[in-house]
Every structure is written in C-alpha cells, then in structure tokens.
MOPAC internal coordinates of N, CA, C and O (Angstrom, degrees):
PM7 1SCF
backbone

  N    0.0000 0     0.00 0     0.00 0    0    0    0
  C    1.3713 1     0.00 0     0.00 0    1    0    0
  C    1.5885 1   107.43 1     0.00 0    2    1    0
  O    1.2310 1   121.30 1   159.47 1    3    2    1
  N    1.2768 1   115.12 1   -20.53 1    3    2    1
  C    1.5223 1   115.52 1  -171.84 1    5    3    2
  C    1.5974 1   110.20 1   -75.56 1    6    5    3
  O    1.2310 1   121.51 1   148.38 1    7    6    5
  N    1.4943 1   114.71 1   -31.62 1    7    6    5
  C    1.4253 1   113.47 1   171.41 1    9    7    6
  C    1.5307 1   115.07 1   -65.61 1   10    9    7
  O    1.2310 1   122.30 1   142.72 1   11   10    9
  N    1.2385 1   113.20 1   -37.28 1   11   10    9
  C    1.5378 1   119.00 1   176.44 1   13   11   10
  C    1.5378 1   108.25 1   -63.10 1   14   13   11
  O    1.2310 1   118.05 1   139.47 1   15   14   13
  N    1.2989 1   121.32 1   -40.53 1   15   14   13
  C    1.4547 1   125.07 1  -178.55 1   17   15   14
  C    1.5790 1   107.88 1   -68.99 1   18   17   15
  O    1.2310 1   118.25 1   142.86 1   19   18   17
  N    1.3552 1   120.94 1   -37.14 1   19   18   17
  C    1.4248 1   125.44 1   177.85 1   21   19   18
  C    1.4694 1   108.84 1   -66.69 1   22   21   19
  O    1.2310 1   117.50 1   134.04 1   23   22   21
  N    1.3238 1   122.37 1   -45.96 1   23   22   21
  C    1.4356 1   125.48 1   175.11 1   25   23   22
  C    1.4546 1   112.80 1   -59.31 1   26   25   23
  O    1.2310 1   119.67 1   133.53 1   27   26   25
  N    1.3138 1   118.24 1   -46.47 1   27   26   25
  C    1.4497 1   127.57 1   177.02 1   29   27   26
  C    1.6883 1   109.02 1   -55.44 1   30   29   27
  O    1.2310 1   125.39 1   129.61 1   31   30   29
  N    1.3004 1   107.26 1   -50.39 1   31   30   29
  C    1.4965 1   113.11 1  -178.97 1   33   31   30
  C    1.5562 1   109.64 1   -65.64 1   34   33   31
  O    1.2310 1   118.26 1   137.75 1   35   34   33
  N    1.3291 1   120.92 1   -42.25 1   35   34   33
  C    1.4469 1   122.91 1   173.66 1   37   35   34
  C    1.5264 1   112.80 1   -55.44 1   38   37   35
  O    1.2310 1   123.48 1   132.65 1   39   38   37
  N    1.3958 1   110.94 1   -47.35 1   39   38   37
  C    1.5862 1   112.27 1  -179.47 1   41   39   38
  C    1.5367 1   110.40 1   -66.77 1   42   41   39
  O    1.2310 1   120.37 1   146.28 1   43   42   41
  N    1.3316 1   116.89 1   -33.72 1   43   42   41
  C    1.4235 1   118.43 1   177.99 1   45   43   42
  C    1.5426 1   109.91 1   -65.33 1   46   45   43
  O    1.2310 1   119.04 1   140.14 1   47   46   45
  N    1.3695 1   119.43 1   -39.86 1   47   46   45
  C    1.3875 1   123.89 1  -176.28 1   49   47   46
  C    1.5645 1   107.70 1   -71.68 1   50   49   47
  O    1.2310 1   121.03 1   139.66 1   51   50   49
  N    1.3102 1   115.63 1   -40.34 1   51   50   49
  C    1.4908 1   123.57 1  -179.44 1   53   51   50
  C    1.6422 1   108.23 1   -63.06 1   54   53   51
  O    1.2310 1   121.90 1   135.77 1   55   54   53
  N    1.3850 1   113.97 1   -44.23 1   55   54   53
  C    1.3816 1   113.36 1   175.29 1   57   55   54
  C    1.4598 1   114.85 1   -68.55 1   58   57   55
  O    1.2310 1   118.85 1   148.88 1   59   58   57
  N    1.3369 1   119.79 1   -31.12 1   59   58   57
  C    1.4783 1   119.88 1   179.50 1   61   59   58
  C    1.4845 1   109.70 1   -72.42 1   62   61   59
  O    1.2310 1   118.73 1   145.46 1   63   62   61
  N    1.3607 1   120.03 1   -34.54 1   63   62   61
  C    1.4894 1   128.53 1   173.74 1   65   63   62
  C    1.6526 1   108.26 1   -59.31 1   66   65   63
  O    1.2310 1   121.75 1   128.56 1   67   66   65
  N    1.4040 1   114.25 1   -51.44 1   67   66   65
  C    1.3207 1   122.30 1  -179.41 1   69   67   66
  C    1.5187 1   111.49 1   -57.19 1   70   69   67
  O    1.2310 1   120.48 1   131.77 1   71   70   69
  N    1.2829 1   116.70 1   -48.23 1   71   70   69
  C    1.4634 1   122.26 1   174.81 1   73   71   70
  C    1.4846 1   112.77 1   -56.61 1   74   73   71
  O    1.2310 1   121.30 1   131.50 1   75   74   73
  N    1.2695 1   115.12 1   -48.50 1   75   74   73
  C    1.4827 1   121.52 1  -179.96 1   77   75   74
  C    1.5490 1   108.82 1   -58.28 1   78   77   75
  O    1.2310 1   119.49 1   134.95 1   79   78   77
  N    1.2633 1   118.57 1   -45.05 1   79   78   77
  C    1.4994 1   126.25 1  -177.08 1   81   79   78
  C    1.5720 1   104.33 1   -63.93 1   82   81   79
  O    1.2310 1   119.43 1   139.13 1   83   82   81
  N    1.2858 1   118.69 1   -40.87 1   83   82   81
  C    1.4532 1   121.16 1  -173.10 1   85   83   82
  C    1.5523 1   106.85 1   -71.75 1   86   85   83
  O    1.2310 1   121.59 1   141.43 1   87   86   85
  N    1.3539 1   114.55 1   -38.57 1   87   86   85
  C    1.4857 1   120.32 1   175.83 1   89   87   86
  C    1.5873 1   109.55 1   -63.37 1   90   89   87
  O    1.2310 1   120.14 1   136.92 1   91   90   89
  N    1.2698 1   117.34 1   -43.08 1   91   90   89
  C    1.4253 1   121.11 1  -178.97 1   93   91   90
  C    1.5258 1   111.47 1   -63.22 1   94   93   91
  O    1.2310 1   121.67 1   134.80 1   95   94   93
  N    1.4414 1   114.41 1   -45.20 1   95   94   93
  C    1.4539 1   120.56 1   178.73 1   97   95   94
  C    1.6038 1   109.19 1   -62.30 1   98   97   95
  O    1.2310 1   120.21 1   143.06 1   99   98   97
  N    1.3246 1   117.19 1   -36.94 1   99   98   97
  C    1.4570 1   120.93 1  -179.42 1  101   99   98
  C    1.5952 1   109.69 1   -68.72 1  102  101   99
  O    1.2310 1   120.40 1   141.93 1  103  102  101
  N    1.3111 1   116.85 1   -38.07 1  103  102  101
  C    1.4528 1   121.78 1   179.45 1  105  103  102
  C    1.4945 1   110.97 1   -68.38 1  106  105  103
  O    1.2310 1   120.86 1   143.39 1  107  106  105
  N    1.3295 1   115.96 1   -36.61 1  107  106  105
  C    1.5188 1   123.66 1  -178.43 1  109  107  106
  C    1.4802 1   102.03 1   -72.37 1  110  109  107
  O    1.2310 1   118.41 1   141.15 1  111  110  109
  N    1.2944 1   120.63 1   -38.85 1  111  110  109
  C    1.5209 1   121.30 1  -173.38 1  113  111  110
  C    1.5475 1   105.05 1   -67.53 1  114  113  111
  O    1.2310 1   120.93 1   136.28 1  115  114  113
  N    1.2793 1   115.82 1   -43.72 1  115  114  113
  C    1.5803 1   121.68 1  -175.66 1  117  115  114
  C    1.5672 1   101.95 1   -68.05 1  118  117  115
  O    1.2310 1   118.54 1   134.84 1  119  118  117
  N    1.1906 1   120.40 1   -45.16 1  119  118  117
  C    1.5396 1   120.62 1  -179.57 1  121  119  118
  C    1.4413 1   112.29 1   -58.76 1  122  121  119
  O    1.2310 1   120.40 1   142.88 1  123  122  121
  N    1.4596 1   116.84 1   -37.12 1  123  122  121
  C    1.4641 1   123.03 1  -176.25 1  125  123  122
  C    1.5971 1   108.46 1   -72.25 1  126  125  123
  O    1.2310 1   123.05 1   140.06 1  127  126  125
  N    1.3652 1   111.77 1   -39.94 1  127  126  125
  C    1.4692 1   120.59 1   176.87 1  129  127  126
  C    1.4786 1   110.43 1   -57.74 1  130  129  127
  O    1.2310 1   121.11 1   131.77 1  131  130  129
  N    1.4433 1   115.49 1   -48.23 1  131  130  129
  C    1.4550 1   122.28 1  -178.71 1  133  131  130
  C    1.5382 1   111.20 1   -62.48 1  134  133  131
  O    1.2310 1   120.85 1   136.68 1  135  134  133
  N    1.2749 1   115.97 1   -43.32 1  135  134  133
  C    1.4483 1   121.08 1   176.35 1  137  135  134
  C    1.5439 1   113.28 1   -61.56 1  138  137  135
  O    1.2310 1   120.34 1   139.96 1  139  138  137
  N    1.3193 1   116.96 1   -40.04 1  139  138  137
  C    1.3939 1   121.72 1  -179.88 1  141  139  138
  C    1.5316 1   108.85 1   -75.95 1  142  141  139
  O    1.2310 1   117.64 1   147.88 1  143  142  141
  N    1.2648 1   122.10 1   -32.12 1  143  142  141
  C    1.5231 1   121.06 1   168.27 1  145  143  142
  C    1.4539 1   117.06 1   -66.37 1  146  145  143
  O    1.2310 1   121.47 1   143.50 1  147  146  145
  N    1.3617 1   114.80 1   -36.50 1  147  146  145
  C    1.4039 1   122.08 1   177.38 1  149  147  146
  C    1.5915 1   108.36 1   -66.18 1  150  149  147
  O    1.2310 1   119.75 1   139.59 1  151  150  149
  N    1.2844 1   118.08 1   -40.41 1  151  150  149
  C    1.4847 1   122.08 1  -175.90 1  153  151  150
  C    1.5046 1   104.29 1   -74.20 1  154  153  151
  O    1.2310 1   117.85 1   142.02 1  155  154  153
  N    1.3339 1   121.70 1   -37.98 1  155  154  153
  C    1.4814 1   120.77 1   173.66 1  157  155  154
  C    1.4842 1   114.50 1   -59.72 1  158  157  155
  O    1.2310 1   120.99 1   133.63 1  159  158  157
  N    1.3547 1   115.70 1   -46.37 1  159  158  157
  C    1.4364 1   119.79 1   174.64 1  161  159  158
  C    1.4321 1   115.70 1   -56.86 1  162  161  159
  O    1.2310 1   121.90 1   136.85 1  163  162  161
  N    1.3674 1   113.97 1   -43.15 1  163  162  161
  C    1.5574 1   119.75 1   177.24 1  165  163  162
  C    1.5102 1   108.73 1   -62.59 1  166  165  163
  O    1.2310 1   120.30 1   136.68 1  167  166  165
  N    1.2794 1   117.02 1   -43.32 1  167  166  165
  C    1.4382 1   115.72 1  -174.55 1  169  167  166
  C    1.5644 1   111.58 1   -72.19 1  170  169  167
  O    1.2310 1   120.72 1   153.39 1  171  170  169
  N    1.3742 1   116.23 1   -26.61 1  171  170  169
  C    1.3421 1   124.19 1   171.64 1  173  171  170
  C    1.5562 1   113.00 1   -64.55 1  174  173  171
  O    1.2310 1   122.79 1   137.57 1  175  174  173
  N    1.2256 1   112.26 1   -42.43 1  175  174  173
  C    1.5766 1   118.37 1  -178.34 1  177  175  174
  C    1.5174 1   107.96 1   -70.95 1  178  177  175
  O    1.2310 1   120.70 1   138.57 1  179  178  177
  N    1.3949 1   116.27 1   -41.43 1  179  178  177
  C    1.4455 1   115.71 1   173.44 1  181  179  178
  C    1.4757 1   117.58 1   -59.68 1  182  181  179
  O    1.2310 1   121.79 1   142.35 1  183  182  181
  N    1.3498 1   114.18 1   -37.65 1  183  182  181
  C    1.4742 1   124.49 1   177.62 1  185  183  182
  C    1.5681 1   107.54 1   -63.24 1  186  185  183
  O    1.2310 1   121.57 1   132.92 1  187  186  185
  N    1.2682 1   114.59 1   -47.08 1  187  186  185
  C    1.4265 1   122.56 1   178.91 1  189  187  186
  C    1.6065 1   109.82 1   -55.61 1  190  189  187
  O    1.2310 1   125.41 1   127.03 1  191  190  189
  N    1.3164 1   107.22 1   -52.97 1  191  190  189
  C    1.6683 1   114.18 1   178.47 1  193  191  190
  C    1.5469 1   108.51 1   -57.15 1  194  193  191
  O    1.2310 1   119.79 1   138.67 1  195  194  193
  N    1.2215 1   118.01 1   -41.33 1  195  194  193
  C    1.5496 1   121.92 1  -172.85 1  197  195  194
  C    1.5592 1   103.24 1   -69.14 1  198  197  195
  O    1.2310 1   120.46 1   136.89 1  199  198  197
  N    1.2729 1   116.72 1   -43.11 1  199  198  197
  C    1.5748 1   116.27 1  -176.12 1  201  199  198
  C    1.5472 1   108.15 1   -69.48 1  202  201  199
  O    1.2310 1   121.04 1   140.39 1  203  202  201
  N    1.4347 1   115.61 1   -39.61 1  203  202  201
  C    1.5008 1   114.25 1   175.89 1  205  203  202
  C    1.4786 1   115.12 1   -62.51 1  206  205  203
  O    1.2310 1   119.37 1   143.10 1  207  206  205
  N    1.3442 1   118.80 1   -36.90 1  207  206  205
  C    1.4341 1   122.75 1   179.58 1  209  207  206
  C    1.5891 1   107.06 1   -67.63 1  210  209  207
  O    1.2310 1   121.39 1   133.33 1  211  210  209
  N    1.2373 1   114.94 1   -46.67 1  211  210  209
  C    1.4982 1   123.03 1   177.55 1  213  211  210
  C    1.5328 1   110.45 1   -50.57 1  214  213  211
  O    1.2310 1   123.10 1   128.30 1  215  214  213
  N    1.3874 1   111.66 1   -51.70 1  215  214  213
  C    1.5065 1   121.92 1   176.77 1  217  215  214
  C    1.5536 1   109.74 1   -59.75 1  218  217  215
  O    1.2310 1   120.17 1   134.99 1  219  218  217
  N    1.3042 1   117.28 1   -45.01 1  219  218  217
  C    1.5352 1   119.01 1  -178.03 1  221  219  218
  C    1.5579 1   106.96 1   -66.40 1  222  221  219
  O    1.2310 1   120.04 1   140.69 1  223  222  221
  N    1.2929 1   117.52 1   -39.31 1  223  222  221
  C    1.5158 1   115.73 1  -179.61 1  225  223  222
  C    1.4913 1   111.82 1   -67.73 1  226  225  223
  O    1.2310 1   121.82 1   140.90 1  227  226  225
  N    1.3807 1   114.11 1   -39.10 1  227  226  225
  C    1.5021 1   116.86 1   176.73 1  229  227  226
  C    1.4282 1   113.10 1   -61.99 1  230  229  227
  O    1.2310 1   119.07 1   139.32 1  231  230  229
  N    1.2952 1   119.37 1   -40.68 1  231  230  229
  C    1.4593 1   123.82 1  -176.57 1  233  231  230
  C    1.5830 1   108.18 1   -72.30 1  234  233  231
  O    1.2310 1   121.75 1   140.44 1  235  234  233
  N    1.2936 1   114.26 1   -39.56 1  235  234  233
  C    1.5374 1   118.00 1   174.63 1  237  235  234
  C    1.5175 1   107.74 1   -56.61 1  238  237  235
  O    1.2310 1   120.53 1   131.71 1  239  238  237
  N    1.3717 1   116.60 1   -48.29 1  239  238  237
  C    1.4237 1   119.73 1  -173.24 1  241  239  238
  C    1.5412 1   111.86 1   -68.05 1  242  241  239
  O    1.2310 1   121.50 1   143.32 1  243  242  241
  N    1.3089 1   114.74 1   -36.68 1  243  242  241
  C    1.5260 1   121.91 1   173.66 1  245  243  242
  C    1.5842 1   107.32 1   -60.93 1  246  245  243
  O    1.2310 1   120.94 1   130.19 1  247  246  245
  N    1.3529 1   115.80 1   -49.81 1  247  246  245
  C    1.4957 1   109.35 1   175.90 1  249  247  246
  C    1.3880 1   118.31 1   -60.78 1  250  249  247
  O    1.2310 1   119.15 1   146.74 1  251  250  249
  N    1.4173 1   119.23 1   -33.26 1  251  250  249
  C    1.4007 1   118.92 1  -178.91 1  253  251  250
  C    1.4930 1   112.86 1   -68.37 1  254  253  251
  O    1.2310 1   122.12 1   147.88 1  255  254  253
  N    1.3929 1   113.54 1   -32.12 1  255  254  253
  C    1.3990 1   120.18 1   179.17 1  257  255  254
  C    1.5873 1   112.68 1   -74.79 1  258  257  255
  O    1.2310 1   124.03 1   153.24 1  259  258  257
  N    1.2766 1   109.87 1   -26.76 1  259  258  257
  C    1.5054 1   115.11 1  -179.58 1  261  259  258
  C    1.5849 1   104.44 1   -78.89 1  262  261  259
  O    1.2310 1   119.03 1   139.44 1  263  262  261
  N    1.2083 1   119.46 1   -40.56 1  263  262  261
  C    1.5384 1   122.40 1   177.82 1  265  263  262
  C    1.5498 1   107.25 1   -61.07 1  266  265  263
  O    1.2310 1   120.03 1   134.74 1  267  266  265
  N    1.3804 1   117.54 1   -45.26 1  267  266  265
  C    1.3949 1   121.82 1   179.76 1  269  267  266
  C    1.5306 1   113.85 1   -60.17 1  270  269  267
  O    1.2310 1   121.14 1   137.99 1  271  270  269
  N    1.3048 1   115.43 1   -42.01 1  271  270  269
  C    1.4461 1   121.46 1   171.38 1  273  271  270
  C    1.3700 1   121.10 1   -62.44 1  274  273  271
  O    1.2310 1   122.13 1   141.18 1  275  274  273
  N    1.4026 1   113.53 1   -38.82 1  275  274  273
  C    1.4641 1   119.71 1   169.72 1  277  275  274
  C    1.4126 1   116.09 1   -63.78 1  278  277  275
  O    1.2310 1   119.69 1   138.05 1  279  278  277
  N    1.4451 1   118.19 1   -41.95 1  279  278  277
  C    1.3893 1   125.90 1   176.75 1  281  279  278
  C    1.5113 1   111.14 1   -59.82 1  282  281  279
  O    1.2310 1   119.25 1   136.01 1  283  282  281
  N    1.2896 1   119.04 1   -43.99 1  283  282  281
  C    1.4283 1   125.72 1   177.41 1  285  283  282
  C    1.5732 1   113.22 1   -66.49 1  286  285  283
  O    1.2310 1   120.35 1   141.80 1  287  286  285
  N    1.3222 1   116.94 1   -38.20 1  287  286  285
  C    1.4785 1   122.86 1   178.50 1  289  287  286
  C    1.6066 1   106.39 1   -67.72 1  290  289  287
  O    1.2310 1   122.41 1   141.23 1  291  290  289
  N    1.2596 1   112.99 1   -38.77 1  291  290  289
  C    1.4670 1   119.41 1  -174.96 1  293  291  290
  C    1.6140 1   107.44 1   -68.15 1  294  293  291
  O    1.2310 1   122.79 1   134.80 1  295  294  293
  N    1.3434 1   112.26 1   -45.20 1  295  294  293
  C    1.5115 1   113.18 1  -178.94 1  297  295  294
  C    1.6086 1   106.88 1   -70.39 1  298  297  295
  O    1.2310 1   117.98 1   146.15 1  299  298  297
  N    1.2215 1   121.45 1   -33.85 1  299  298  297
  C    1.4661 1   117.60 1   173.42 1  301  299  298
  C    1.4134 1   119.31 1   -63.75 1  302  301  299
  O    1.2310 1   123.38 1   144.53 1  303  302  301
  N    1.3217 1   111.12 1   -35.47 1  303  302  301
  C    1.5296 1   118.40 1   175.68 1  305  303  302
  C    1.5113 1   108.16 1   -68.66 1  306  305  303
  O    1.2310 1   119.23 1   133.99 1  307  306  305
  N    1.3848 1   119.07 1   -46.01 1  307  306  305
  C    1.4579 1   118.89 1  -178.97 1  309  307  306
  C    1.5133 1   107.44 1   -61.64 1  310  309  307
  O    1.2310 1   117.01 1   133.02 1  311  310  309
  N    1.2706 1   123.29 1   -46.98 1  311  310  309
  C    1.4896 1   125.85 1   176.94 1  313  311  310
  C    1.4744 1   111.51 1   -53.28 1  314  313  311
  O    1.2310 1   120.90 1   133.66 1  315  314  313
  N    1.4138 1   115.88 1   -46.34 1  315  314  313
  C    1.5148 1   115.61 1   178.18 1  317  315  314
  C    1.4829 1   111.58 1   -64.73 1  318  317  315
  O    1.2310 1   116.31 1   142.85 1  319  318  317
  N    1.3598 1   124.61 1   -37.15 1  319  318  317
  C    1.3293 1   124.11 1   170.60 1  321  319  318
  C    1.4509 1   117.54 1   -64.10 1  322  321  319
  O    1.2310 1   118.12 1   146.14 1  323  322  321
  N    1.3678 1   121.18 1   -33.86 1  323  322  321
  C    1.4799 1   123.40 1   175.66 1  325  323  322
  C    1.5106 1   108.94 1   -68.96 1  326  325  323
  O    1.2310 1   121.73 1   146.07 1  327  326  325
  N    1.3199 1   114.30 1   -33.93 1  327  326  325
  C    1.6219 1   116.15 1  -175.77 1  329  327  326
  C    1.5589 1   104.53 1   -77.00 1  330  329  327
  O    1.2310 1   118.83 1   147.56 1  331  330  329
  N    1.3089 1   119.83 1   -32.44 1  331  330  329
  C    1.5178 1   119.35 1  -178.20 1  333  331  330
  C    1.5368 1   106.68 1   -73.20 1  334  333  331
  O    1.2310 1   121.66 1   140.15 1  335  334  333
  N    1.4716 1   114.43 1   -39.85 1  335  334  333
  C    1.5049 1   110.75 1   175.67 1  337  335  334
  C    1.3856 1   116.86 1   -63.22 1  338  337  335
  O    1.2310 1   120.65 1   145.65 1  339  338  337
  N    1.4467 1   116.36 1   -34.35 1  339  338  337
  C    1.4779 1   120.62 1  -179.55 1  341  339  338
  C    1.5739 1   108.04 1   -65.76 1  342  341  339
  O    1.2310 1   124.10 1   134.30 1  343  342  341
  N    1.2639 1   109.74 1   -45.70 1  343  342  341
  C    1.5694 1   112.40 1   177.37 1  345  343  342
  C    1.5680 1   115.52 1   -56.93 1  346  345  343
  O    1.2310 1   121.71 1   137.72 1  347  346  345
  N    1.3881 1   114.34 1   -42.28 1  347  346  345
  C    1.3889 1   118.15 1   174.60 1  349  347  346
  C    1.4567 1   113.10 1   -60.86 1  350  349  347
  O    1.2310 1   120.75 1   134.92 1  351  350  349
  N    1.3144 1   116.16 1   -45.08 1  351  350  349
  C    1.4070 1   122.06 1   177.65 1  353  351  350
  C    1.4967 1   113.62 1   -54.44 1  354  353  351
  O    1.2310 1   121.51 1   128.37 1  355  354  353
  N    1.3362 1   114.72 1   -51.63 1  355  354  353
  C    1.5935 1   124.14 1   174.01 1  357  355  354
  C    1.4892 1   109.01 1   -52.21 1  358  357  355
  O    1.2310 1   122.37 1   133.58 1  359  358  357
  N    1.3293 1   113.07 1   -46.42 1  359  358  357
  C    1.5660 1   114.00 1  -179.65 1  361  359  358
  C    1.4800 1   112.64 1   -64.10 1  362  361  359
  O    1.2310 1   121.76 1   141.71 1  363  362  361
  N    1.3879 1   114.23 1   -38.29 1  363  362  361
  C    1.4549 1   116.75 1   178.07 1  365  363  362
  C    1.5041 1   111.14 1   -67.48 1  366  365  363
  O    1.2310 1   122.05 1   139.08 1  367  366  365
  N    1.2814 1   113.68 1   -40.92 1  367  366  365
  C    1.4754 1   114.89 1  -177.37 1  369  367  366
  C    1.6828 1   112.36 1   -63.09 1  370  369  367
  O    1.2310 1   126.99 1   134.28 1  371  370  369
  N    1.4046 1   104.17 1   -45.72 1  371  370  369
  C    1.4671 1   111.48 1   174.50 1  373  371  370
  C    1.4391 1   117.89 1   -54.98 1  374  373  371
  O    1.2310 1   122.67 1   140.30 1  375  374  373
  N    1.4605 1   112.50 1   -39.70 1  375  374  373
  C    1.4929 1   115.93 1   180.00 1  377  375  374
  C    1.4692 1   106.96 1   -71.16 1  378  377  375
  O    1.2310 1   118.58 1   138.40 1  379  378  377
  N    1.2999 1   120.31 1   -41.60 1  379  378  377
  C    1.4725 1   122.14 1   176.44 1  381  379  378
  C    1.5887 1   113.41 1   -55.88 1  382  381  379
  O    1.2310 1   122.69 1   135.48 1  383  382  381
  N    1.2784 1   112.46 1   -44.52 1  383  382  381
  C    1.5021 1   119.61 1   179.96 1  385  383  382
  C    1.5756 1   105.55 1   -65.16 1  386  385  383
  O    1.2310 1   118.66 1   135.25 1  387  386  385
  N    1.2934 1   120.16 1   -44.75 1  387  386  385
  C    1.4546 1   120.61 1  -176.77 1  389  387  386
  C    1.5116 1   110.71 1   -64.76 1  390  389  387
  O    1.2310 1   118.80 1   138.00 1  391  390  389
  N    1.3329 1   119.89 1   -42.00 1  391  390  389
  C    1.4455 1   126.42 1   175.81 1  393  391  390
  C    1.5062 1   110.09 1   -59.38 1  394  393  391
  O    1.2310 1   121.23 1   129.69 1  395  394  393
  N    1.3900 1   115.25 1   -50.31 1  395  394  393
  C    1.4413 1   116.92 1   175.99 1  397  395  394
  C    1.4473 1   118.61 1   -59.73 1  398  397  395
  O    1.2310 1   118.30 1   154.05 1  399  398  397
  N    1.3177 1   120.85 1   -25.95 1  399  398  397
  C    1.3896 1   123.82 1   179.47 1  401  399  398
  C    1.5857 1   114.11 1   -82.07 1  402  401  399
  O    1.2310 1   123.36 1   162.10 1  403  402  401
  N    1.2773 1   111.17 1   -17.90 1  403  402  401
  C    1.5657 1   116.55 1  -177.67 1  405  403  402
  C    1.3985 1   112.27 1   -68.97 1  406  405  403
  O    1.2310 1   120.10 1   180.00 1  407  406  405

C-alpha cells in the first residue's frame, strides 16, 4: 500500500503545483490587463491634452485673425474719413475761390 500512497501523494502534489501555476498565470494575466488599461488611459489622457492644445492654438489663431480683420477695417474706415475730409476741404476751397471771384 505504500507505493499506492506515494503515487497518491505525488498526484496530490502535482495537482497542487498545477493549481498554483494556474493561479500564477491568472494573476499575471490580471496584472497584464491592468497594465494595458493603465497604458490605454494614459494614451487617452495624452490624446485629450493634444486635442485641447490644438483647440487652444486654433482659438488663438482665430482671435489673431479677428484682430487683424478689425485692424484692417479700422484702417479702411480711417482712410475713408480722411478722403471725405479732403473732399470737404476741396469743396470749401472751391466755394471760397468762387466767392472771391464774384
């Protein structure tokens, strides 16, 4: 019966070792999944930061363009006012000359 007991003990030890290896593999699988999830989250955060930076740059560029358009519009308005003032001055001088010649 001793040989049978030894075989039974060896089988029990082999089964215990198999179970321990399965548990170790499961723990490694879980650790790998956690690491992969952590990396996915980090990548998502980086992408979010990249998109936020791209949006900030786009808004900054849009604001610069708007300021440039406003500057150009202001310059055009000022030039239009200068031309109108010059025309009025010409009309005033022409009227003064006409009155002087009468």
